C-alpha positions as CSV (number, residue, x, y, z in Angstrom):
1,M,17.4,-0.6,-6.2
2,T,15.0,0.5,-8.6
3,F,11.3,0.8,-7.9
4,R,9.5,0.3,-11.4
5,G,6.0,1.9,-11.5
6,Y,6.7,3.8,-8.2
7,S,8.0,7.3,-7.8
8,Y,10.9,8.2,-5.6
9,K,8.6,10.5,-3.7
10,L,6.0,7.9,-3.0
11,V,8.9,5.3,-2.0
12,E,10.3,7.9,0.3
13,A,7.0,8.9,1.8
14,N,6.2,5.1,2.5
15,L,9.8,4.7,4.1
16,A,9.0,7.6,6.6
17,A,5.5,6.4,7.4
18,D,4.3,4.3,10.5
19,L,5.1,0.8,9.6
20,E,2.3,-0.2,12.2
21,L,-0.2,0.8,9.9
22,I,-1.6,-1.8,7.9
23,G,-1.8,0.2,4.6
24,V,2.0,1.2,5.0
25,Q,2.8,-2.4,5.3
26,L,1.0,-3.0,2.3
27,G,2.7,-0.3,0.4
28,R,6.1,-1.6,1.5
29,W,5.4,-5.2,0.3
30,C,3.8,-3.9,-3.1
31,I,7.0,-1.7,-3.7
32,A,9.5,-4.4,-2.9
33,N,7.2,-6.9,-5.1
34,D,6.5,-4.3,-8.1
35,I,2.9,-5.0,-7.5
36,S,1.0,-2.0,-9.4
37,V,-1.2,0.6,-7.5
38,D,-3.9,-0.4,-9.9
39,K,-4.0,-4.1,-9.5
40,I,-4.2,-3.6,-5.8
41,A,-7.0,-0.8,-6.1
42,K,-9.1,-3.4,-8.3
43,K,-8.4,-6.2,-5.8
44,F,-9.6,-4.2,-2.9
45,K,-12.3,-2.3,-4.8
46,V,-11.0,1.3,-4.0
47,S,-9.6,4.1,-5.9
48,R,-6.1,4.6,-6.7
49,M,-5.8,7.4,-4.9
50,T,-7.1,5.7,-1.6
51,I,-4.3,3.1,-2.3
52,Y,-1.5,5.9,-2.3
53,S,-2.9,7.4,0.8
54,W,-2.9,4.0,2.6
55,F,0.7,3.3,1.4
56,I,1.7,6.8,3.1
57,G,-0.3,6.4,6.3
58,K,-2.4,9.4,5.5
59,S,-5.4,7.2,5.7
60,Q,-6.5,3.8,7.0
61,P,-8.5,1.1,5.3
62,H,-11.9,0.4,6.6
63,S,-12.2,-2.9,8.8
64,K,-13.6,-5.1,6.0
65,N,-10.3,-4.2,3.9
66,I,-8.1,-4.7,7.0
67,Q,-8.8,-8.3,7.0
68,Q,-8.5,-8.7,3.2
69,I,-4.9,-7.0,3.5
70,K,-3.8,-9.0,6.2
71,K,-4.7,-12.1,4.6
72,Y,-3.2,-11.1,1.4
73,L,-0.1,-10.3,3.2
74,G,-0.1,-13.6,4.6
75,N,-0.7,-12.1,8.4
């Protein structure tokens, strides 16, 4: 399986992170669907570094973003 646009290190960190976290769920979805970090950062109006932090569970989105992420993921 290839993950164009995502490093092996990021994919491994996402897989090791707590799937209960909405940012990690978003990361899994984006990796599986080859959605770029840049596109997601623009959509949620945050930096690319913030998106990377969400994807690996290092930080959590603010409540306004959580609702948007749930809607984006179809939850």
